[in-house]
N, C-alpha and C positions, 0 to 999 in steps of 0.2 A: 553848390552842389554839398552833398554829406561830408562830414570831417574826416581825415585821412587816417584810417588807425590799421594800416599796415604792419606796422611794427606791434603792437599789439595782438593781433591775430597771429601773427608768427610766435609770438610770446604764448600767446593760447595753445597753439596747433606743437609746441617745444613741450605744455604743461598738460596734459587733456586730462589727467585725475583730476584736475581741482574743479572740473564740472560734474565728477561722478557723484551723484546723490543730491541732486537740486530734490527739496522737497517744496511740495505743492498742496495745494487744498482749493476746494472750490465751495460756493455760495452760490445756490440757483434760486431763482425767485421764480412765482408762477401763481397765476389767479386762479381760484377755482370757481368753476362756471356751472351754469344749470345747463342742461339739453339743448335748450333753445338760445345758448350764449348768452346769456344774461348774469349777472354777478350773483353768483352764489351767496344766500340768505341765512344759511343755515351755519352754526358754529363751528369751533375747530373741533374734527372728528376725535372723541373721546378714548377710543380703542387705539389711538395711535401714539395716547399720551398726552403730556401736560407740556406746551408749547413753551411757557416759562421755563421748563429745565432738562428738555430734551436732546441729546446732542447733534441728533441727524434733521427733526424734523420738527419745524417750528414756525414763527408766523413773523411777516415784517410790518408793516403800518396796521393794513386791514385785517380784521379775523379770518377774511378769503385770500389773504395774500399771505401765500405761503412760501417758506425760506426751507430748502433742502440744503445739508451741510455735511462735507465729506471730511474723516480724518484728514491728519497731515499725511501723506504717502509721497514714497520716492521713485513709484512705478505707474506710467501713464496708463498702461491698460489696467492697472488695478482700480486707479484712481475713478475712472470713467465705468468699472463694471459697479463696483460701490455705487455709485452716483446712481447707476441704473437700476440697481436693486432697492433703491428707494422708493424709485417712481414704478417697479413693479409691485411690490408693496403695496404701496398708496394706491396702485389702480385695482387694486381688487378689494381694498377697503374703504373704497371712495363712494361709494353705491353709486347713484347714476349721474351724478357730478363728473365734469372732464377737468381737463388740464388747458389753460388756455396757453395758446403757443407762440403767442408775440410778445414783444416786449411794452407796447401802448395796448390799453386796457382793452376791453370787451364793452357791447352794447352797456353805458351805465346812462339810465335817463335821468336822474338826478342823484347828485352829491349825497343828500340824505339818506342812500339806499347801502352806503357805506359806513360799513361798523368798524369803529376802533378793535384794534386786536386786546383781548379780553386775558391777561395773565394772572387771574385768580385775586384771593383779597389778602395776601400778604403785601407789605410796605413795600418792598421792590414791584412786585407784582402791579401796584397799582402806582407805583412812578413811572413804570415803561408805559401803561396807557394813558396819564396825564403828560405824559412827551409828547405822544402822537396826537391827544387834543391839541397841543400847542400846534405841533405840524398843519394840521388842519386849519385852524384858527390863521395860522400865518401865511399858508400857500397855498390853501384849498385840499380837500381830500384828493382831488380826481388825480391832481399830479402824484398825490402819494401812491397811487395803483398802478405806477409805471414799474414793470419789470426788467431786472437785468441779471448778467452772471458776472460776481466778483474772482476773480484769479489771484490765488495767494501764493507766493514765491518767497523764495530765500534761498542762494546760494550755499553751498556747503561751505563749512569752516577753512577748510584745507584750500578755496580760493582766497580768502583773507591773508590766510598765513604766508599765502608764496605772493600774491598781488601787494598786500598792504604790511607785509612782515610784521601779524601781531602772533603771540604766543597762543592766546586763549580767550574766549568770548568775552570774558568779564573783565580782563587787561585790556584788550584790543575793542572797548567797546565806541570810544571816540571815533577810533580809524576805520571800523565798519559801518560804523552810522553815516563817516563823512562819505562812503564808497556807496550805500545807498542812497544818501541825498545825489552825488552825481550820477547814477541810476534815474532817481525821481527828473531832475533836470532836464536829461536828455527825454524821457519821457514827454515832459509839456514841449520839446521841440522837435519830436518826430511823432509820438503817438499817436498823430491823425490818421496813418498809416492804420491801425487798429478801425475806426469806421470806415477806412475806405474800403475794405477787405471785408468787415464781419458787421458793416452796420447792415440791420434790416429792420429798418423804421422809416420807409421812404413814404410812408403815407399815413393817415390816421382817421379814423371813422369819425364823423360829423359830429356825433352824440359829444367827443373830446372837448371840443371849443364850447359849448354848453353856453351860447350866445356872446361869447367872450371875444372881442375884437385883437384882430392878428394884422400884423405887417406883410406876414408872408407871403407870397404870389402863387397861393394855390390853385392848381387846376382843379376841377371836379368831373370824377368818374360817374361810373354807377352804383346804384345802392346805397349813396352818402359817402363816397370815399373821396376825401382830400388827398392831395397828393405834389409834389415838386418832383418835376420830370427827371433830377437829376439826383435829387436828395440821395443820401445815404444813411443817415439816423437822427430821424427829426427825436426820439429821446433824449440824445444830447443838444439837442438847440436850446433858444429861451423859451421855446415852447415847452419845454419836457421838464428833466430833474436839473436845472440850476436856479441859481439866487442870485439876482445884479445887487441885492445888497450887501452882500458877501466880497463883491469884487473890492473895497476898498478895505479889506482888513489889514493888509499890508502884511499878509502871511507870506513868506518865503522858503527855500527848500536848501540854503545855504550850509548851516550848522545848526547841531540838535539845539544849541543853548537858544538860538534866536528863533528856531520854529517852536519850541516849548512856550516863551515868553509870549511870542504872539500870538499862539491859541490859549492862553490863559486870559489874555487880555480882552480876546474876543470875547468869551463868556463872562467877562466881569464888564464889558460895555456898554452901559443904558442904550438903549431904542427907544428914540419918541415916539415912533409910530408903534410899537409893541406895550410902550408905557401907556399910551393912549386906549388900547385893547382892555388893558388891565390885568390882573391876574386872576382875581376872582368877578364873578357875578354873581350879587347874591351869597350862594353856600358852593354854587359851582365854581369848580376851577376851570380855568381858560389855558392857561400855560404854566410852567414851570417857574418864569420869572419875566421879566421885561428887556432882558440883555440882548445883544444882535444874537448867540447863539445860548439856546437854554443851555444845552450841553455840549461836549467836544463834537462827539457825533453829529450834530444837525450840520458841521463843514460839510459842503458840496464840492466834493475834488474827483476829478478823473483818477486819481493814483494817494495812497495813503502809506505812510510809514506806520508799522505796529508793531507790537509787541503783546503777547498774552498776560493779560491783567491777573493780579491778585486778588482776591476778597477785599472789597472796597476801595480800590484803586482805581484812579482816573487813568482816560488812556496816555495822557502826557506825563503822569507821574511814573507809569509803567517805561514808558521812553528815556525819562530822565535818570530811572533806577539801572536799566539794563539797557540800554542802548537799543538801535531798531534793530529788531529778529528778524522782519519778513515785512516785504511791501504788498498791499492791498489793490489789482488791477479792478477798478471799474467801469471801464468805458467798453464791455463787450454786451450786446444787446442779446435777446433771447435768439438762439439758432431757431430757426423753424424748421430748419432742415433735417431737423434728428430729435428721438422723443425727450432727449434728457436736457435740452436747449445748446447742448455745449458738445463741441466734436474734440478726438483725438487730433485734428488735422490743425484746429486753432489752439489747443493745450501746447503743440510743438511749435508752430510759430509762436507763441508768446515767449516759451523758453528760450528761441533763436534770441528773437528781438530784445528782452530784457537782459540776457548774457551782452550783446552786443550795445545796450546802453549802459551797461556796466564797466565796460569796456573804454569805451570814447569818453575823450577826456571832455569836459563840461565847465568852462566858466562860470562862474556865480550869476546869479540873476536876480536883480531887484525887484519889485514888484510891478514896476514900469512894464521891465521887460517880459516878464509872466504874462499881464495883460496882452500884452503883445503877441504873443503865442498865441493867442484866443484866436486871432483872425486865420492864421491857416486851418485851425478846427473849424471854424463855421464855415469858411470855404470847401472843406470836405464832406464836412456834415448837410450844408446846403445845396450844395452843387458840384460835389464830388466826382461825377462820372461825365461832366461836362468835357466835351469836345476843345483840348487844347487848354485846358485848365493849367495853370501854374501856380507854386508855391512859395510862400515868401522865405526868403533865407538873411540869418542877420538881422532878425527882428523889422523884413520888410526894406533892409535896402536893396535888395536887387531880388529878382523870381526867377523861377527856374522851372521849365517844363514838368509837370508833375509824372510823367512817367522817366523823364530822367534821372529824376531821384531815386523813386522806386525801385528802376533798375542795379542803381549803383547801390541803394542799399539791401539789396537780394544779391549782390554780387558778394559782397562782406558775410551776408546772413548763411551763405552755403558753404563758406569757408568752416563758419560755427558748425553748421549741421556736419561738414564731414569728420570733426572731431567729436562732435555727440554721437555719431554714428558707428564708432570705432567699438563701443559696449554692444551695438545688436547686430543679427546675423543678417537683418534687411534695411536699407538705408532712409529709414522712415523720414528722417528730418530732410534729409536732400531730397524725396520726394515731395514732402510741403514745399519746399522751393522753388518745385519745377512747377505745381499744380498752381500755386499761388501767385507767383511773377506773371502769370500770363492776364492777369486781371489789371495788367496797364497798360497791356496794349488792345484788350480785349475788355473794356467795362462790364460789358453784359456779364460775365464769368464772375464777379461781384457778387455776395449776397443781396446787396439791394438791385443789383443789374437783374438776377434769377429773381426776386420776388417782386418787382413791380408790375411784371407783367401779367401774373397768376394775379396779384390784385385787381388790377383794371378789370381782366376778364372777369373774375368770380365775386369781387366785391369782400372788402375787410371780413364782414361776419361769414359768410359763406366758406370762404377759405379757411376761415380760424376754427369754424366748426369741423369743415371736412378732415382736416388735418387733427384736431381735437379728439373726433371718435375715432380715427384712423390709431394713433398714440394709444388711446386709452385700449383696444383691442389688442394691441400688439403687446403693450406691455405686461395686460392681464393673462395673454398667454404665456409669455415668458418665463420660462425657471429662473429663480434666485442661482446667481453664478459666484459671488463670494460670501453672501449673508445666508442666514436661514431664517424658517420662519419664528423659531425657539427663541432664536438671540432677538428680534424685533418685539416680541411679546415681554420678553425681559424688560428691554429698555424702555416699553411704556411703561410696566408695574415700576419700575427704577423711578421714572419721571414723576409719576405722580406723587410716588412717595416722599420724596424730595420736598416736591410743592408744597405737600401737607408739613412736611418739617418744616418750611421755610415760616406757613400760617403759625405754628401753635408756638415757634419761639420768639414771633413779635414782642417787643415789650414795650413798645413806643407809640402812641397815637401816630396816625399819618401825618399828622399835621406837626408834629414834632420829629418825625424822621424828617418829611421835609424839609423844614428849619433846617435841621443840621446838614441834609446834604447842600445846603443853600450858602451855608456859614462860608 
């Protein structure tokens, strides 16, 4: 069963102020599509600002793959209102295009239809596009059009002062980092609860396979639908956004020095497969380099330790400088039941679960045990709603019924919820526990359980377009809640000015710039 943390929960109940001031941020990805559901072939809308430099509206892998980013926020409702405002403004400035409401991509007949994200003529802009060229050549463009929601989370300094005895963030960076690594290890052990509750990709469109072989025992529905009857999140499966070649990197989450050293080693480790591809074909670049990872961001992981980087600083250098500042949860599928792709219920659940992960004792994990945790994730991803499903405890040394483990977890989460609800007039967090815990007895109440019947009845394309049309109409009619039109216009102008400044300031040739970054 789950670890006994009754003493830690009692400590939290006696120190409720230590969780006041949680900081959160959301990054929501989504594809722009044409009215017929095909991938948009237009460039990133110029009136919305430069994707390279806009703080809220940018692109990810493809030119049509948007990413909406909120600033850091301590208020859940304000955070989601800000995100919804970005969607509202975008809906009014997107012409006839729509935003695809699912994690798995829309109908894409050929990978050549996917244009890489373009960031202008500056060296940093060209570098970002070349990095994406490498991703396309290494893993295929189609995999890179899968969308998700990333949730950024940090506990207030008061938590670490009371829990770890630190004086301030600078002098206590080792203790704070150790605490976040404990959270991360627990996330690997128990984070499968996220795709169980919120996985929303139990099926794919047949065009996603593009003739590729798969060992998954898909059943076929109408309109080219491929599905697994008990799946929760095919996005997180080997079919989706994972990379088996990274499983042998030996990256663990025990100490800051060990994590950074392994990450730096990975970006310097040559790959025979990528060396055979080469860096250039004639005058055309194919990838940044031939190492296992081109840059650190190429590491696929369900959760990452993060710190805001300074100019010219790599993520690992930032971590070594200041320690872990926040963690990035990367296991959320797009929520198709809401226009902005994520709900208050999900945010509040993640708050509860991540606090629980920070409180639970977490023995260190070697790379073998880290790989072992993947077995539970795969069970949930591929057959999470299967009757009688069990999950492994202690790296498969024993099995427990999923429902029993889920209910035990939620008994702890309810105590955390009671603490967080002391700040509010309504028991928001306790309501989340009441609503979500039912899913362990009634899997049909989970996101995938609700979505799969709709997909089987209507097909991925028809349902996706129905939701995309509905949300476009809704968002375009709703008034802005926390931002103004003038703020969006001003931010767009600032973004273009920043990009032009970057392009004017370049003194190195792109080749010299590349050589300097790879040194």
